[in-house]
C-alpha positions as CSV (number, residue, x, y, z in Angstrom):
1,M,-22.3,-6.1,-24.9
2,R,-18.7,-4.8,-24.8
3,R,-17.5,-4.2,-21.2
4,L,-15.0,-1.6,-19.9
5,P,-12.9,-3.5,-17.4
6,I,-11.5,-1.4,-14.6
7,F,-9.0,-2.9,-12.1
8,F,-7.9,-1.2,-8.9
9,L,-4.5,-2.6,-8.0
10,V,-4.1,-1.3,-4.4
11,D,-1.1,-1.3,-2.2
12,V,-2.2,-2.5,1.3
13,S,1.2,-2.9,2.8
14,E,2.2,-1.9,6.3
15,S,3.2,1.6,5.3
16,M,-0.4,2.2,4.1
17,V,-2.0,0.9,7.2
18,G,-4.1,3.4,9.2
19,E,-5.8,6.6,7.9
20,N,-4.6,6.2,4.2
21,L,-6.1,2.7,3.9
22,Y,-9.4,3.7,5.6
23,K,-9.7,6.6,3.2
24,L,-9.0,4.5,0.1
25,E,-11.5,2.0,1.3
26,A,-14.2,4.7,1.6
27,G,-13.0,6.2,-1.6
28,I,-13.7,3.1,-3.7
29,A,-17.2,3.1,-2.3
30,A,-17.6,6.8,-3.3
31,V,-16.4,6.0,-6.8
32,V,-19.0,3.3,-7.2
33,S,-21.7,5.6,-5.8
34,T,-20.8,8.3,-8.3
35,L,-20.5,6.0,-11.3
36,R,-24.0,4.4,-10.6
37,K,-25.5,7.8,-11.4
38,D,-23.8,8.0,-14.8
39,P,-25.7,6.1,-17.6
40,Y,-22.6,5.6,-19.7
41,A,-20.6,4.1,-16.8
42,L,-23.6,2.0,-15.7
43,E,-23.8,0.5,-19.1
44,T,-20.1,-0.3,-19.7
45,A,-18.1,-0.3,-16.4
46,Y,-17.0,-3.5,-14.7
47,L,-14.8,-3.2,-11.6
48,S,-12.3,-5.4,-9.8
49,V,-10.2,-4.8,-6.8
50,I,-6.8,-6.5,-6.3
51,A,-4.9,-5.9,-3.1
52,F,-1.2,-6.6,-2.7
53,A,1.3,-6.5,0.2
54,G,3.7,-9.4,0.5
55,K,1.3,-11.4,-1.7
56,A,-1.4,-10.3,-4.1
57,R,-5.1,-11.4,-3.9
58,T,-8.2,-10.6,-5.9
59,V,-10.6,-9.1,-3.3
60,T,-13.4,-8.5,-5.7
61,Q,-13.8,-10.3,-9.1
62,L,-14.6,-8.3,-12.2
63,T,-18.2,-7.3,-11.5
64,E,-20.8,-5.3,-13.2
65,L,-21.2,-1.8,-11.7
66,F,-24.7,-2.2,-10.4
67,A,-23.8,-5.4,-8.6
68,F,-20.4,-4.3,-7.3
69,H,-20.1,-4.3,-3.5
70,P,-17.2,-2.1,-2.2
71,P,-14.9,-4.5,-0.2
72,E,-13.1,-4.1,3.1
73,L,-9.4,-3.8,2.2
74,P,-7.0,-6.2,4.0
75,V,-3.5,-5.4,5.1
76,G,-0.3,-7.4,4.9
77,G,3.5,-7.2,5.3
78,G,5.7,-6.3,2.3
79,T,5.2,-4.4,-1.0
80,A,5.5,-7.2,-3.6
81,L,4.8,-5.2,-6.7
82,G,6.3,-7.8,-8.9
83,A,3.9,-10.5,-7.5
84,A,1.1,-8.0,-7.9
85,L,1.9,-7.4,-11.6
86,V,2.0,-11.1,-12.3
87,H,-1.4,-11.6,-10.5
88,L,-2.9,-8.6,-12.5
89,M,-1.7,-10.1,-15.8
90,N,-3.2,-13.4,-14.9
91,E,-6.5,-11.8,-14.0
92,I,-6.5,-9.8,-17.3
93,D,-5.9,-13.0,-19.2
94,R,-8.6,-14.9,-17.3
95,T,-11.4,-12.3,-17.2
96,V,-11.0,-9.8,-20.1
97,V,-12.7,-10.9,-23.4
98,T,-10.4,-10.5,-26.4
99,T,-11.5,-9.5,-29.9
100,T,-11.6,-12.3,-32.5
101,P,-12.7,-12.4,-36.1
102,D,-16.1,-13.7,-34.9
103,R,-16.7,-11.2,-32.1
104,K,-15.9,-7.9,-30.5
105,G,-14.1,-8.2,-27.2
106,D,-14.1,-5.9,-24.2
107,W,-12.9,-2.4,-24.5
108,R,-9.3,-1.7,-23.5
109,P,-9.0,-2.2,-19.7
110,I,-8.0,0.6,-17.3
111,V,-5.7,-0.2,-14.3
112,F,-5.4,2.3,-11.4
113,L,-2.2,1.3,-9.6
114,L,-2.2,3.0,-6.2
115,T,1.0,2.6,-4.1
116,D,3.0,4.6,-1.6
117,G,6.3,2.8,-1.5
118,H,9.1,0.9,-3.2
119,P,8.8,-2.8,-4.0
120,T,10.2,-5.3,-1.5
121,D,10.4,-8.1,-4.1
122,D,12.4,-8.5,-7.4
123,V,10.2,-6.9,-10.1
124,T,12.5,-7.4,-13.1
125,N,10.8,-10.4,-14.8
126,A,7.3,-9.1,-14.1
127,V,8.1,-5.6,-15.5
128,E,9.7,-7.1,-18.7
129,Q,6.6,-9.3,-19.2
130,W,4.3,-6.3,-18.7
131,K,6.3,-4.2,-21.2
132,R,6.4,-7.0,-23.7
133,R,2.8,-8.2,-23.7
134,Y,0.5,-5.7,-21.9
135,R,1.8,-2.1,-21.9
136,Q,0.5,-1.3,-25.3
137,K,-2.9,-2.8,-24.9
138,I,-3.8,-1.8,-21.2
139,N,-4.4,1.8,-20.0
140,M,-2.6,1.9,-16.7
141,V,-2.6,5.0,-14.4
142,A,0.1,4.7,-11.7
143,V,-0.5,6.9,-8.7
144,S,2.3,7.6,-6.2
145,I,0.6,8.3,-2.9
146,G,2.5,11.1,-1.1
147,G,5.3,10.8,-3.6
148,G,6.8,7.8,-1.9
149,A,6.7,5.3,-4.7
150,D,9.5,4.4,-7.1
151,H,8.8,6.8,-9.9
152,A,11.4,5.4,-12.2
153,L,9.9,1.9,-11.9
154,L,6.3,3.2,-12.5
155,K,7.5,4.9,-15.7
156,Q,8.5,1.5,-16.9
157,L,4.9,0.4,-16.6
158,T,3.1,3.4,-18.1
159,D,3.4,7.0,-19.3
160,D,0.6,8.1,-17.0
161,V,2.3,8.5,-13.7
162,V,1.2,11.1,-11.2
163,V,2.1,12.0,-7.6
164,F,-0.9,12.4,-5.3
165,N,-0.4,15.2,-2.8
166,D,-2.2,13.5,0.2
167,T,-1.5,16.5,2.4
168,A,-3.6,18.9,0.3
169,P,-6.9,20.2,1.8
170,D,-9.7,17.5,1.4
171,A,-7.1,15.6,-0.6
172,F,-8.7,12.1,-0.7
173,A,-12.2,13.4,-1.5
174,R,-10.8,15.4,-4.4
175,F,-8.7,12.5,-5.5
176,I,-11.6,10.1,-5.5
177,Q,-13.6,12.6,-7.5
178,W,-10.8,12.8,-10.1
179,I,-10.8,9.0,-10.4
180,S,-14.6,9.0,-10.8
181,M,-14.5,11.7,-13.5
182,S,-11.7,9.9,-15.3
183,I,-13.8,6.7,-15.5
184,Q,-16.9,8.6,-16.6
185,S,-14.8,10.3,-19.3
186,Q,-13.5,6.9,-20.5
187,S,-17.0,5.4,-20.4
188,R,-18.2,8.2,-22.7
189,S,-15.2,7.7,-25.0
190,V,-15.8,4.0,-25.5
191,S,-19.5,4.5,-25.9
192,A,-18.7,6.7,-28.8
193,G,-16.4,4.0,-30.2
194,Q,-13.1,5.6,-29.2
195,D,-10.8,3.1,-27.6
196,T,-7.3,4.5,-27.6
197,G,-5.6,6.2,-24.6
198,V,-7.2,6.8,-21.3
199,S,-9.3,9.9,-21.0
200,L,-8.1,11.3,-17.7
201,A,-10.0,14.2,-16.1
202,K,-8.2,17.4,-15.4
203,A,-7.0,17.5,-11.8
204,E,-7.4,20.4,-9.4
205,P,-4.3,22.5,-8.9
206,G,-2.0,21.2,-6.2
207,L,-3.6,17.7,-6.0
208,L,-1.8,15.7,-8.7
209,V,1.6,16.3,-10.2
210,P,2.6,14.5,-13.4
211,I,6.0,12.8,-13.5
212,E,7.4,14.0,-16.8
213,K,11.0,12.8,-16.4
214,A,12.4,9.9,-14.5
215,S,15.3,7.5,-15.0
216,T,14.1,4.3,-16.7
217,G,16.6,2.0,-15.0
218,L,15.0,-0.5,-12.6
219,T,15.6,0.1,-8.9
220,P,17.4,-2.9,-7.3
221,F,15.6,-5.0,-4.7
222,L,15.9,-3.3,-1.3
223,G,14.1,-5.7,0.9
224,V,12.4,-3.2,3.2
225,D,10.7,0.2,2.9
226,D,13.1,2.3,5.1
227,R,10.7,5.3,5.4
228,Y,9.0,3.5,8.1
229,A,9.8,1.0,10.9
230,V,6.9,-1.4,11.3
231,F,6.6,-4.1,13.9
232,V,4.1,-6.9,14.2
233,G,2.9,-7.5,17.7
234,K,0.4,-9.8,19.4
235,C,-1.9,-9.0,22.3
236,S,-1.1,-11.1,25.3
237,R,-4.8,-11.3,26.4
238,K,-6.6,-11.7,23.1
239,T,-3.8,-13.2,21.0
240,L,-4.7,-11.0,18.2
241,P,-2.1,-9.2,16.0
242,Y,-1.4,-5.5,15.8
243,L,1.0,-3.3,13.9
244,I,3.1,-0.6,15.4
245,K,4.2,2.0,12.8
246,Y,7.0,4.5,13.3
247,E,7.9,7.1,10.7
248,R,11.5,8.0,10.0
249,H,12.7,11.6,10.6
250,M,16.1,13.3,10.9
251,G,16.7,14.9,14.2
252,R,19.7,16.9,15.6
253,I,21.9,16.0,18.5
254,E,21.6,18.8,21.1
255,T,24.8,20.8,21.4
256,T,25.8,24.4,22.2
257,D,28.3,24.3,19.3
258,P,26.5,25.6,16.2
259,V,28.9,23.9,13.8
260,L,28.5,20.5,15.5
261,S,24.7,21.1,15.6
262,R,24.7,21.2,11.8
263,L,26.9,18.2,11.5
264,L,25.6,15.8,14.1
265,R,22.2,14.5,13.0
266,T,20.4,11.4,14.3
267,R,18.3,9.1,12.2
268,R,15.4,8.0,14.3
269,Y,11.8,6.9,14.1
270,V,8.8,8.6,15.7
271,L,5.7,6.7,16.7
272,D,2.9,7.1,14.2
273,A,0.2,4.6,15.3
274,A,-0.6,1.2,16.8
275,I,-3.3,-0.4,14.7
276,P,-5.3,-3.6,15.4
277,V,-5.3,-6.0,12.5
278,K,-7.0,-9.4,11.9
279,N,-5.3,-12.7,11.6
280,S,-5.8,-12.4,7.8
281,Y,-2.8,-10.1,8.0
282,F,-0.6,-13.2,7.8
283,D,-2.4,-14.5,4.8
284,L,-1.3,-11.5,2.7
285,S,2.2,-11.2,4.1
286,D,5.2,-12.8,2.5
287,T,7.0,-15.5,4.4
288,I,10.5,-14.1,4.0
289,D,12.0,-12.5,7.1
290,S,13.2,-9.0,6.4
291,G,16.5,-10.0,8.1
292,Q,16.8,-6.5,9.5
293,S,16.3,-5.0,12.9
294,I,16.2,-1.6,14.6
295,N,17.6,-0.8,18.0
296,S,15.0,0.3,20.5
297,D,17.0,3.5,21.2
298,E,16.2,4.6,17.7
299,L,12.4,4.5,18.4
300,I,10.7,7.6,19.9
301,G,7.3,6.9,21.6
302,Q,5.8,3.9,23.4
303,P,2.3,2.7,22.3
304,N,-0.4,1.0,24.2
305,C,-1.8,-2.2,23.0
306,P,-4.7,-1.4,20.6
307,H,-6.6,-4.5,21.6
308,C,-6.5,-4.6,25.4
309,G,-5.0,-1.2,26.3
310,S,-1.9,-2.6,28.1
311,R,0.6,0.2,28.7
312,F,3.5,-1.4,26.9
313,A,3.0,-2.9,23.4
314,M,6.7,-3.1,22.5
315,A,7.8,-5.9,24.9
316,V,10.1,-8.4,23.1
317,C,10.3,-12.0,24.0
318,G,13.5,-14.1,23.7
319,C,11.8,-15.7,20.7
320,G,12.2,-12.4,19.0
321,H,8.5,-11.5,18.7
322,V,6.8,-8.3,20.0
323,H,3.8,-8.4,22.3
324,C,2.1,-6.3,25.0
325,V,2.6,-6.4,28.8
326,E,1.1,-4.3,31.6
327,G,4.4,-3.7,33.3
328,A,7.6,-5.3,34.5
329,G,7.6,-8.9,35.9
330,E,6.7,-12.4,34.6
331,H,4.6,-12.6,31.5
332,V,3.7,-15.3,29.0
333,C,4.6,-14.7,25.3
334,P,1.5,-15.1,23.1
335,W,3.7,-16.2,20.2
336,C,5.8,-19.0,21.8
337,G,3.8,-19.7,25.0
338,K,6.9,-19.4,27.2
339,T,7.1,-17.4,30.5
340,G,9.8,-14.8,30.8
341,R,10.8,-12.0,33.1
342,Y,10.5,-8.5,31.7
343,A,12.1,-5.2,32.8
344,M,12.2,-1.7,31.5
345,A,15.3,-0.9,29.4
346,E,17.2,2.1,30.5
347,E,18.2,4.8,28.0
348,G,21.4,3.7,26.3
349,D,20.8,0.0,27.0
350,G,18.8,-0.5,23.8
351,F,18.2,-3.9,22.2
352,D,17.5,-4.9,18.6
353,I,13.9,-5.6,17.4
354,N,13.1,-7.4,14.2
355,R,11.2,-5.1,11.8
356,G,8.6,-5.8,9.2
357,R,9.2,-5.1,5.5
358,G,6.9,-2.1,5.2
């Protein structure tokens, strides 16, 4: 039997953490549920999920549709797309059956690359390898979630690049339906012996926007995703990690002079969420420090600890790590184990905080 291998290459970086990641997780389960009702897909489709952040990991091996169990998506620090491509290529080489003079191999695989940000590693070698050995024999569909991905880079990988408008009404439900319909269409195509380009379903208006033109020059390695400021904290009581995510916005410095009001703009970050994560977060994070920090005066909003509810989840120890405290006074840092005296910073007396890579 000839299989139709389908790989979901999913960005699970810090910028994706929260609602988007939960919806993607539920969406993969919905895709599986829909496909199991389609006889063509049930006969041909095999699914695999690869998650990537600072590192890449196969979460679910290539599995026959009826036996596929939708996984819980992990989360990690960084967006190492270069490492993800290398991992994907290795998985394709390892699991996809090639055609030989003695046998028919698998149908041309489909890869759904889902990402919302720019890579934080050097992708040059991986992209060149993909273009040289895989681009012409793999059907990749690259989806820029919210339009935040590097579109020029994605165009290096595939002609099928789309922007997913995640703010549209019922966006994720409609997006998942589009993926399901596209796989169903491809299943019918290969069942009829047609194995060329991917048969993408027609998207509803306002949901997906194709990227027709983009520069083909590779974007240089930036090190961090600057759309967000993400910090890794640890609960002082439960010693479990959490992520604090701030989103960048441009604000105005208040002034009565209308000319100065237009000119004086501040670049600050507003609190988005504090999300509890498991210790497995560190397994998928790269070990390279971002080398960048943000002054506390640039951060708007103070979160509670998502594990124990302590009022201040942005206390910073002398070791440089973030953790939670209930208030001013002496506290033990759950990272280094040392006791320190903490006080509230006054406005204008900000201090630098090491940031994650996004």
